[in-house]
N, C-alpha and C positions, 0 to 999 in steps of 0.2 A: 336650612344649613349650609347648603352649599355655600351662600351667599355669604355667610358669616365667616365660616372656617375653611376658607379658600386653599391654605395651606395644606390641609386634612382632605380634600375633597375627593381624593382618590380613594382612601381607603374607608372613607366614610359614607359616600355617596354612592361608588362604585366606576363613576366614569366624569370626565373633567373634558372641556375645552384646550387644550393645549395653545398657546400664543407662540411660542418659541420653544425650538430645542438647541441645546449647547453639549457639546463634545467636550471634555476635560480630561487631563493629564497623558496626553499625546507629546512624545519628544521624539519621535521620527513616525511615526503614519500622518500621511494627512487627511486631515478632517474630511474631506471629500470622499476620502476612500470608504471611511468609516460610516458615512452616511449613505451610502448607497444602500446597507444591508438593515437599514432602520424601517420598519413600515410607518413609528408615529412620526407624523409630519406637522408642522405650525399649521393651525385651523383645525385639527381633527379634533373628532369627539374620541378620547383615550380613555381606555380601563387599565385598572392592575393587570390584569393578564397578558392584555398586549402589550404593556411596558416590559414585563418579565420575559413573554417571548420575544424581544426586541435583545434583552440582557441575554438571553441564551442564546440567541444568533452569534454576538457578537462574541461567547466564548468560545465558539467553534472557529473561530478563525485562527489561525495560525501564529497572529502577530498580536493576541489579547489572551493572557492571562487570568485575569478575574473583572467584572464588572457591576457596578453599582450604580442606582437611580433615586433620583428624590426630584420634588416636585416642589417650587419656591414663588411666592409672590414676591412681585417686584414691579412697581409702579403700578399697581391694579394689574399685571399680567402675569400670567403661568408659567412661568419657565421648567419645562423639565431639561435636566442635568444630568447626563453621564458620565460617570468619570470612569476612566479605564484605567487598567495596571497594564502597562506593554509587557509582553513577549520577548525573551530572547531568541532573535530569528537568526543570527550568525552563530553558526556551530564550524570550529573546526573539524574533518571528520579523521576520525581516528581507530579504526576499525582492524579487529583482529579475530582470531577465530582459528579454530581447526576439529576435522572428524578425523576420523582413520584416515589416512591416504589424501589428505585432502586439509592444507595451510593456506590460509590467505591472511594479507596486511595491506589495507586502504590506507591511506594519507591524502586528504583534503580540504574544501571546504563548501558549505552550503548556505545562502542566504536565499531567507523566503521571504524579503521584505523588502526588495529593491526599492530605491526612490518614493517608499512610504506609500508603495501601490501595490502590493502585494505579488509585487512578480518576484520570480523564482529563478535561482541561479544555482547550480552545481558545475564542480569541476573538482576529479579526482583523480590520484594514480591507484591502482589494483593491483598486487602481484600476488598471483593466485598459484600455488604450488612452482614458483621461479618462471611461470608465463608474466608476461607483463601486459597490462592493462589499463585502460583509462577512457574517462567521458567528460564530455562539456556540454551541459544542457539547461536550457531556459524555455521560460512557460510563462508570456504575458496576458491574463487572462482577460482584462478589458483594454483595448484599443480605443484611447480619445474617448472613456466616457462609455463608450458602449458596451455592450453584451456578446460582442467577439472579442477572441483573443488567436494568438498562435503559440505553437510551439519550435523549437529546434533542436535538434539532436545531433551531437559527432560522440559516436563510441566503438571503442575496440575492445571485445570480448574473447578471452582464450584462457580455454579449461581444458584439462585432461578429460575424453570422453571416451565411453565402454561402447562400441555398437555392438550387435549381434547379428550374426550370418546363418539363422537357423536356431543351432543351440551353441554354436561358438561365438566366444567372445572375443575381440579383437580391441585394444587398447588405440586411438589416435590422441595425438594433439588437434582441437578444433580452435579455429580461429575466425570470429565473425567482426568485419568492421565494415561500419553502418553509418551512411547519414540520410537524416530524414527533416520534412518540415510537414507539419499540422495547423489546423484551422479549429479552431473552439467557439461552439455557440454555448451560450447559459440560457437556461427558458427557467429557471427558480432556483432558490435557495436548495443545496445539493441537489442539482438537477444538470448536468452536462451534456453535450455532446463532442466527441471529436474524431474526424475525419482527418485521415493522413497518409503520406505517400514517403515512403523507401526504397534507397536502395543501395544492396550490399553485396557483399564477396564473402563465400565461406571457402574456408582451407582446410584441408584436412591431412596430416601427416601422421603416417603408421609409426606405430614408437616400439616396434618390432620386427625382426626378417624372418621371412617365409622362404623356404627351400622352391626355386621355380617349380623343381618336379612335383611338387607336392598337389595332390587333386585339390587341396581347400589353398589357394592363393590370393587372397583379400587386393584390393585394388593398395598400393605404396601410397599413392595422394590422393587429390583432387582439387582442382578451383572451380568454386561453383559462380558465378554472378548471378544474382535476382533480384527482381523487383518485389516489392509488397506494399498494399493497398490496405490499410484498417478504419475500424471504425471502433471507437470505444467510448461506452454509455455508462453513465453513473446516477444511479438515482436513491434518494434514503431519505431518513429522518435520524442523522444518529447525533447525539447532542454530549458536546464535552465541560467537563470539570473537573478542572487540573486532569489527573492522570484516571478519573471515571469516566466511564462510558456507557451510554443506556439510548437504546433504539435500533435502527436496523437500515441495511441499504445494502443494493445489487451493485457489482459491478460486469457490465460485459463488453465483450471483445470478440469480434471477428474480424478474420485476415484471410486475403487472397492472396499467395504467392506464386509467382512465375520464375519459372527457370528460364533464362535467358538461352541457353545451351540449345532449351527444346522448342525453342520459338512458339512458346504458346500453343504447342499439344498438348499440355496438362498441366491446368492450373491447382495448386495445391492449398485444399479448404479446409480452416481451422476456427471452432467455435468453441468459446468458453466462461464460462461465469463465476463469480465468487457471492456467495451470499452471507453476509453476517446478520447475527443478534448478539446482543449485549443488554444485560440487566443489574442491575445495582441492588443488592440483597443487604439483610440482617437490617435489625433495630439501629447499631450504629452506624448503618451504611459503611461497612468497611470490607463486604463482600462484591467482587464483580463478577458474575458468568457471563462467559463469552462462548460463541459457537459461530464455525464458518463450514460452510459446505460448498465445494469446487466441484464444477462436471466440466467435463472439455471432451469435444469430439472433432476428430480430423478425418482427411481423407484416408481411406484404408487398403493405401496399396502395402506391397509385400516388399517392406523397405528398413533396412538400418538405421534410419534417420528421422523415427518416430517423435513427432514432437513433444510430449511429454512423457514427466521422466517421477522415476519416485525416486526422494534426495532429500536427506534431514535438513537442509538448508530451506525445502521448501515448503513440503508438505507433511512427511512423517518426521519426527525427530528419532534419532537414535539409528535408523535402517541404514545409514550410509549415505556415501557419495554416487549420484545416478545410478544406482545398483540396475536398474530395467528404464525400458522405453515401450510406451504402449501407443496406441491412435484414438483411445478412449479412455478416459480416467473418471472413477468419483472417491471424495477425499471426504472427510467430515473430522475435525477438529473440535475439541470441546476441550474447555480450560474454565477452571475456577481460581481466581487471584483471589488473597485476602490480604489486605495492610496487615504488616507486624508490628510495624513501626512509622509514625508520620510526622515532622517536624515542619517549619513554616517553610522551609526552602526543600527540603529531602523529604524520601517515603523510602520505603525496603515492601515487597510484596513475594510472599510465598505461593508456589505455583502448585496446581495439580492437576495434569492435561490428560486427553486421551486420544491419538489419532489412528486415525483407521482409513484405510484405502486402497482400490485394487482397480485392474486395469484391461485393457484389450489389447492382446498381442499383434501386432502387423498383420495385417491379412486376414486376421482371427473373425470370430462369429461374434456376438453380443454375449451368447455363452462363458463366454472367458473372464465377463465381470464378477460373475459365481464359482470360478474354478478356486479352489483352496489356496492351489499353486500361485496363483498371481494376487493374492491378497495378505493385504500387510495388518498387522496393530500393535501400535507400541502404547505402551503408558510411561509416567514419571512423574517428576517433580523438579521444580527451578524457583529461581530468586530473580526478582526485579530490583534493581536499584534504579531510583526515581529521581532525577531533579524536577521538580512542580514547577519550574518558572520558565518553562519551552513546551511546547506542544512534543512528544513520542520522544522526550529526551531520556531513555532508556536503555539502562547495558542488563542483559537477559542475559541465564545461565541456565540451561536444563541439560535434565538426564534421563533418556528413553530407556527403556526396555522391551525386548520383544514378550508379549503376552503368553505365547504357544514354544517359546524356544529361549530361555532367560542367559542364553550365553551370548545370545545378540544384543548390543548394546552399545549406547554409545553418547558424547559429550557436545551439544551443541550449544556455542558462545555466539552472541549478536547484540545489534545494536536495533532499539525499536520493539514492540511490542512484536509477538510472533507473527499477530495478526489482526 
């Protein structure tokens, strides 16, 4: 039957020898870049399952929206043709939002497929509560066709930061100016490792005056040059089909920070990990369950500069802007996303969510993680406006409220899914 009906060989017989692989539909992306993600190759005996695996792998790429495949007979040869619908990869960045005491406006541009080879570039200006910020970043994942890549980053971040000296809160203006380089290595699909080094300067300016004779007189300013060595590791199996995600992944970060003024006397160490699990639900597959767990541990000195913050934009929606800091943290975010309306290019999702987290106080004990005073639990509802022809092109609006104190609540606006 395979000989007589070669056109239908994969569906009828389960496998077939592929003589040639072609990629159609590309306008901006290089064919050679797409081919590096294909497991089915000329001369291989391929099954329908192997072709479907290639289709899913291509859908996971940021420059691809959708893929179809067919096997045709041409001059007694079996030709496998992948037809690709390319995604929009150039975006103007127009981002704005706010929570109480924190308003921001971001303008810039992002390209995820420079030169048709998956090279990423970002440039933006961000005004954060009247403070000036910006970034220039590039990521070249494959140098000369190898599995090695590089990253480069120039960034300035300024923000109002509450620092805590015992029970006293003091507001500072914090500025971080950083320059960094990184080396990438790919070990497999969705399995990468990055080693990086950065030099940065932290500046703190106190926002309020204190009497010199007051027994409590925190420093008026500080300028701290530092270096940072980092290791980022990503591993998982997360599958995309437009805005629906299914699968899991784990992102790990480890950093060693050296305060140059202390001449290496004490290194500050940080480790944190994000684990995600997502599943498409329902007969009509309109539901998407999503969960994220975050764990962070750092050096546990008695310092107001603890690295982990409780913040609406980062981990607990509605809680406020950097309400506290800790030297260890555990956060669990759960969402149920349901598609309310879907057209060819756009969709609207409704979201129910629960965000809960706790932290260890600077120089504190592990018991702090179980202290009610250090625990925050917010729940809420949200909407997602989605443009389907690009990865994560989503405008989100969430409203969260404290389950134990309904007077505490907040509106959070942003771009992209929360996680």
